[in-house]
Every structure is written in structure tokens, then in C-alpha cells.
C-alpha positions as CSV (number, residue, x, y, z in Angstrom):
1,M,13.6,-8.1,-13.0
2,V,14.4,-8.6,-9.3
3,Q,13.5,-5.6,-7.1
4,N,15.6,-4.4,-4.2
5,Y,13.2,-3.1,-1.6
6,T,14.1,-1.3,1.6
7,D,13.1,-2.8,4.9
8,K,10.3,-0.3,5.3
9,Q,9.0,-1.2,1.8
10,M,9.2,-4.9,2.5
11,R,7.3,-4.5,5.8
12,L,4.5,-2.7,3.9
13,I,4.5,-5.2,1.0
14,N,4.1,-8.1,3.5
15,Y,1.3,-6.1,5.3
16,L,-0.4,-5.6,1.9
17,K,-0.1,-9.3,0.9
18,A,-1.9,-10.3,4.1
19,A,-4.5,-7.5,3.7
20,T,-5.3,-8.2,0.1
21,A,-5.6,-12.0,0.5
22,K,-9.4,-11.7,0.2
23,G,-9.5,-9.0,-2.5
24,S,-9.2,-5.3,-2.9
25,I,-8.8,-3.1,0.2
26,Y,-9.4,0.5,0.8
27,F,-7.5,2.1,3.7
28,K,-6.1,5.3,5.1
29,A,-2.4,5.5,5.5
30,K,-2.7,6.5,9.2
31,H,-4.3,3.2,10.1
32,I,-1.4,1.2,8.5
33,A,1.1,3.6,10.0
34,S,0.0,2.9,13.5
35,E,0.2,-0.9,12.9
36,L,3.6,-0.7,11.4
37,G,5.0,1.9,13.8
38,V,5.8,4.6,11.2
39,T,4.2,7.9,10.2
40,S,1.3,8.2,7.8
41,R,3.5,10.4,5.6
42,E,6.0,7.6,5.4
43,I,3.3,5.2,4.4
44,G,2.0,7.6,1.7
45,T,5.5,8.1,0.3
46,T,6.3,4.4,0.3
47,L,3.0,3.6,-1.4
48,S,3.7,6.2,-4.1
49,I,7.1,4.5,-4.7
50,L,5.6,1.0,-4.7
51,A,2.8,2.2,-7.1
52,E,5.6,2.8,-9.6
53,Q,7.9,-0.1,-8.8
54,C,6.0,-3.0,-7.3
55,Q,4.3,-5.3,-9.9
56,E,2.6,-7.4,-7.2
57,F,-0.1,-4.8,-6.5
58,D,-2.2,-2.2,-8.3
59,I,-1.9,0.8,-5.9
60,V,-4.2,3.8,-6.6
61,R,-4.5,7.0,-4.6
62,W,-8.3,6.8,-4.4
63,G,-9.3,9.9,-2.6
64,Y,-8.3,12.7,-0.3
65,S,-10.3,14.5,2.4
66,G,-9.0,17.0,4.9
67,T,-5.7,15.6,6.0
68,S,-5.9,11.9,5.0
69,T,-5.6,10.0,1.8
70,T,-7.6,6.9,1.0
71,W,-5.7,4.2,-1.1
72,K,-7.1,1.3,-3.1
73,I,-4.9,-1.8,-3.1
74,T,-5.5,-4.8,-5.3
75,E,-3.2,-7.8,-6.1
76,A,-2.0,-7.2,-9.6
77,D,-3.2,-10.6,-10.9
78,S,-6.6,-10.3,-9.1
79,D,-9.9,-10.1,-10.9
80,V,-11.6,-8.5,-7.9
81,N,-12.8,-4.9,-8.4
């Protein structure tokens, strides 16, 4: 099935493709938000949507501390843990 992603979702997907080229990554939404010029809330919302819809990645809300969420992103076909 072909997915129709928004521009914001595609920008995040392209960012994640580059970031996961060497395996799993852990990050806080605020760090990606500053690089992509959006808010951390937008990144969190977009990641939650992509976790359901995007089959290219395994997206897991890994942890939460204070006011920030840590996410674990792995390419779906990757054997890296």
C-alpha cells in the first residue's frame, strides 16, 4: 500500500533515514525539532502517527523524564538492537 505523507512527515522520515543509516538511534524530540525548524510537540505528534503508519521504521516511545520524551528509532528491516 502506498502511503500519502504530509510534507512535515516526509521531512521527518528523510531525517530518520539518514539518522538510522548506522543502526538504532535514541533521541529527544526537542533535538530533532530544532534541526527541522518545528516544535518538539509537532515531532512527538508526528512520530506517534508514523509509529502507526510508517512501515520503514520501528518507532518506540522509550522513556519520559520531566518535560521530554526519548524515542528509539530502528529501521524496520534492521537486525540492530
